[in-house]
C-alpha positions as CSV (number, residue, x, y, z in Angstrom):
1,M,185.1,72.4,63.1
2,R,183.9,75.7,64.4
3,N,181.7,78.5,63.2
4,M,183.4,81.5,62.0
5,T,182.0,85.0,61.1
6,L,183.8,86.6,58.1
7,S,185.7,89.7,59.0
8,S,185.7,92.7,56.4
9,S,189.2,91.8,55.1
10,V,187.9,88.4,53.8
11,R,184.3,89.3,52.8
12,Q,184.9,88.1,49.3
13,T,184.0,84.9,47.1
14,F,186.6,82.1,47.3
15,Y,188.2,84.1,50.2
16,L,189.8,80.9,51.6
17,Y,191.8,80.5,48.5
18,K,192.7,84.1,48.6
19,L,193.9,83.8,52.1
20,L,196.4,81.3,51.0
21,G,197.3,83.3,48.0
22,L,195.9,80.7,45.6
23,T,193.1,80.6,42.9
24,N,190.3,78.2,43.2
25,G,192.0,75.9,40.5
26,A,194.8,75.1,42.9
27,T,195.9,71.5,43.2
28,K,195.9,69.7,46.6
29,A,199.7,69.9,46.7
30,A,199.7,73.6,46.1
31,I,197.1,74.1,49.0
32,T,199.4,72.1,51.3
33,E,202.5,74.0,50.3
34,A,200.8,77.4,50.5
35,Y,199.4,76.5,53.9
36,K,202.9,75.7,55.3
37,R,204.3,78.7,53.6
38,T,201.7,81.0,55.2
39,L,202.3,79.5,58.7
40,V,206.0,80.2,58.5
41,K,205.4,83.6,57.1
42,H,203.1,84.6,59.9
43,H,204.8,82.7,62.8
44,P,204.3,84.3,66.3
45,D,208.0,84.8,66.5
46,N,208.1,87.1,63.5
47,Y,204.5,88.5,63.9
48,P,203.4,88.4,67.6
49,G,200.0,89.8,66.9
50,A,199.2,87.3,64.0
51,S,197.2,84.7,65.9
52,D,194.1,85.5,64.0
53,I,195.7,85.2,60.7
54,I,197.0,81.7,61.9
55,K,193.6,80.7,62.8
56,L,192.2,81.7,59.6
57,T,194.8,79.8,57.7
58,Q,194.4,76.8,59.8
59,H,190.5,77.0,59.0
60,A,191.3,77.4,55.2
61,Y,193.4,74.4,55.2
62,E,190.7,72.3,57.1
63,V,188.3,73.2,54.5
64,L,190.4,73.1,51.3
65,G,192.7,70.4,52.3
66,N,189.6,68.0,52.5
67,T,188.2,66.8,49.1
68,E,184.6,66.8,50.2
69,T,184.5,70.0,52.3
70,R,186.3,71.8,49.4
71,R,183.8,70.5,46.9
72,I,181.0,71.9,48.9
73,Y,182.7,75.2,49.6
74,D,183.3,75.7,45.8
75,M,179.6,75.0,45.1
76,F,178.6,77.6,47.6
77,C,181.1,80.1,46.2
78,Q,179.8,79.4,42.7
79,Y,176.2,80.0,43.9
80,I,177.4,83.6,45.3
81,L,179.3,84.3,42.2
82,Y,176.6,83.8,39.6
83,N,173.7,85.3,41.8
84,S,174.8,89.0,41.9
85,D,171.7,90.0,43.9
86,T,172.9,87.9,46.8
87,T,176.6,88.9,46.8
88,S,176.2,91.7,49.3
89,A,174.5,89.1,51.4
90,F,177.7,87.2,51.6
91,E,179.1,89.8,54.1
92,R,177.0,88.3,56.9
93,H,177.2,84.8,56.2
94,V,178.2,82.6,59.1
95,Y,180.5,79.8,57.6
96,V,179.8,76.5,59.1
97,Y,181.3,73.0,58.8
98,P,180.5,70.3,58.7
99,K,176.8,71.5,58.8
100,P,175.9,72.3,55.1
101,Q,173.9,75.2,55.8
102,W,174.3,79.0,55.6
103,V,171.9,82.0,56.4
104,T,172.2,85.0,54.4
105,Q,171.3,88.7,55.2
106,K,168.1,88.2,53.2
107,N,167.1,85.4,55.4
108,D,167.6,82.9,52.6
109,I,168.9,79.4,53.8
110,V,171.5,77.9,51.5
111,Y,171.3,74.2,52.1
112,V,173.7,71.7,50.5
113,M,172.0,68.2,50.1
114,D,173.9,65.0,49.6
115,V,172.3,62.8,46.9
116,S,173.3,59.7,45.3
117,L,173.4,59.3,41.6
118,R,170.9,56.5,41.9
119,N,168.5,59.2,43.5
120,M,169.2,61.7,40.8
121,Y,168.3,58.9,38.3
122,H,165.1,57.9,39.6
123,G,164.0,61.0,41.6
124,K,163.0,61.1,45.3
125,K,161.0,62.9,47.8
126,T,162.8,63.8,50.9
127,T,162.6,66.3,53.8
128,V,165.2,69.0,54.9
129,V,165.1,69.3,58.6
130,T,167.3,72.1,60.2
131,R,167.3,74.1,63.3
132,D,165.1,76.8,61.6
133,I,162.9,74.7,59.0
134,S,161.4,71.5,57.9
135,V,160.5,71.5,54.2
136,E,159.6,68.5,51.8
137,I,161.9,68.5,48.8
138,D,160.9,67.0,45.5
139,L,164.2,65.7,43.7
140,V,163.0,65.2,40.2
141,K,164.6,62.6,38.1
142,G,167.5,63.8,36.0
143,M,168.9,66.4,38.4
144,A,172.6,67.1,38.1
145,D,175.5,67.6,40.5
146,G,175.5,71.4,41.7
147,Q,172.1,72.1,40.5
148,R,169.9,74.3,42.6
149,I,166.3,74.1,43.8
150,T,164.7,77.3,45.1
151,Y,161.7,77.3,47.5
152,A,160.3,80.8,47.8
153,G,159.3,82.0,51.2
154,K,160.4,78.7,52.9
155,G,163.7,80.3,54.3
156,L,164.2,82.0,57.7
157,K,161.3,83.8,59.2
158,T,162.2,86.8,61.5
159,P,159.9,89.5,63.0
160,G,159.6,92.6,60.8
161,H,161.2,91.0,57.8
162,A,159.9,89.1,54.7
163,P,160.6,85.4,54.9
164,G,163.7,84.4,53.0
165,D,163.8,81.6,50.4
166,L,165.3,78.0,50.8
167,I,168.0,77.3,48.2
168,V,168.9,73.6,48.1
169,I,172.3,72.8,46.2
170,V,172.5,69.1,45.0
171,N,175.8,67.5,46.0
172,R,176.5,64.0,44.5
173,V,178.2,61.8,46.8
174,D,178.6,58.5,45.1
175,Y,179.2,56.6,41.9
176,P,182.6,58.2,40.9
177,F,182.6,55.6,38.0
178,F,180.1,57.7,36.2
179,K,180.5,61.3,35.1
180,Q,177.5,63.5,34.4
181,L,177.6,65.4,31.1
182,R,175.2,67.9,29.7
183,S,171.6,67.0,28.6
184,G,171.5,63.9,30.8
185,H,174.4,62.1,29.0
186,L,176.5,59.9,31.3
187,Q,180.1,58.7,30.7
188,C,182.0,55.8,32.2
189,E,185.5,54.4,31.7
190,V,185.8,50.6,31.3
191,E,189.2,48.8,31.5
192,V,189.7,45.6,29.3
193,D,192.8,43.6,28.7
194,H,194.5,43.7,25.3
195,K,193.1,40.2,24.5
196,M,189.5,41.3,24.7
197,A,190.4,44.6,22.8
198,Q,191.5,42.5,19.8
199,G,189.3,39.3,20.1
200,G,186.2,40.6,21.5
201,G,184.2,39.5,24.6
202,D,181.5,40.6,27.0
203,V,181.7,43.6,29.6
204,C,179.1,44.1,32.4
205,I,178.3,47.5,33.9
206,R,176.3,48.3,36.8
207,H,174.0,51.1,35.7
208,P,172.7,53.9,38.1
209,S,169.3,52.6,37.5
210,G,170.4,49.3,39.6
211,N,170.3,47.2,36.3
212,I,173.3,45.3,35.0
213,I,174.2,46.3,31.3
214,S,175.9,43.6,29.2
215,L,178.1,44.8,26.3
216,E,179.2,42.5,23.5
217,L,182.5,43.7,22.0
218,L,183.1,42.3,18.6
219,P,186.7,41.5,17.6
220,G,188.7,44.6,16.8
221,E,185.7,46.7,18.0
222,I,188.2,48.8,20.2
223,P,191.1,49.9,17.8
224,S,192.8,51.9,20.3
225,P,192.8,53.4,23.9
226,G,190.2,55.9,24.4
227,H,187.7,54.5,21.9
228,Q,184.1,55.3,22.8
229,K,181.0,53.2,22.6
230,I,177.8,55.1,22.7
231,L,174.6,53.6,24.0
232,A,171.7,55.5,22.9
233,K,169.1,56.6,25.6
234,M,171.0,54.8,28.3
235,G,172.0,58.0,30.2
236,Q,169.7,59.6,32.7
237,A,166.6,61.7,32.0
238,S,167.3,65.5,31.7
239,S,165.2,67.4,34.4
240,D,164.1,69.8,31.6
241,K,163.2,67.2,28.9
242,K,161.5,63.7,28.8
243,Q,164.1,61.8,26.6
244,A,166.9,60.2,28.4
245,G,170.5,61.1,27.3
246,D,173.1,58.6,25.9
247,L,175.8,56.6,28.0
248,Y,179.4,57.1,26.7
249,V,181.6,54.1,27.5
250,K,185.1,54.9,27.2
251,F,187.6,52.0,27.0
252,T,191.2,51.8,28.2
253,I,193.4,48.9,27.5
254,Y,195.4,46.9,30.0
255,F,198.7,45.0,29.2
256,P,199.3,42.6,31.9
257,H,202.9,41.7,31.0
258,A,204.0,45.3,31.0
259,N,201.7,46.1,33.9
260,V,200.4,49.2,31.9
261,T,197.0,50.6,31.1
262,I,196.6,53.1,28.3
């Protein structure tokens, strides 16, 4: 994909959604429908001078139509939205995909770092290397998806201007089996058949720590679909406290004869 400098008509947070007439909560189907509708509306036969709009519309669909690039775009917009001192700087962002880096008017560098849940669990030291900087990053254990790390003065350095900051946004890229909740809690969903739900049995879960957790289910312990078993301190350590969170194991029940899971 190509670099695009934002024009004055689209200098706004979540502008790609607004370009398609959508909000940031739109479904993938709605995005596809809006994309096709916009192309028809601004077809060159109807609007000979609409080539720029067509290009922007295609760019919007390239970003929002892909789950991962949409996720990164949404995180970046949330950063702008909740940091009012940098909102004006958004006017001079160069929006780049797939390279996860933006340079703001304040010389801040916003960098989206792909991190596995296992590295979030254990913590890791790594290095961010871009065209402009090379900075060692300390990913402390217990970090959450979307969390930001700011390194003052480690951004872009240009003559006559104070150096900007490096803002690293953590982007979780694996373990869809586990959901991160607040305070270091984790949640996963396990499917068992109706016989195990009634008569009990053993269930094994591969934990983000790398260990295998074996759960013994007693007869009748899962009375209905959606029942949760809480494993104390089996979540991940929260970055702001030493105690680990809990692991919530939610059960669904599979009925093989009906080929239905509830």
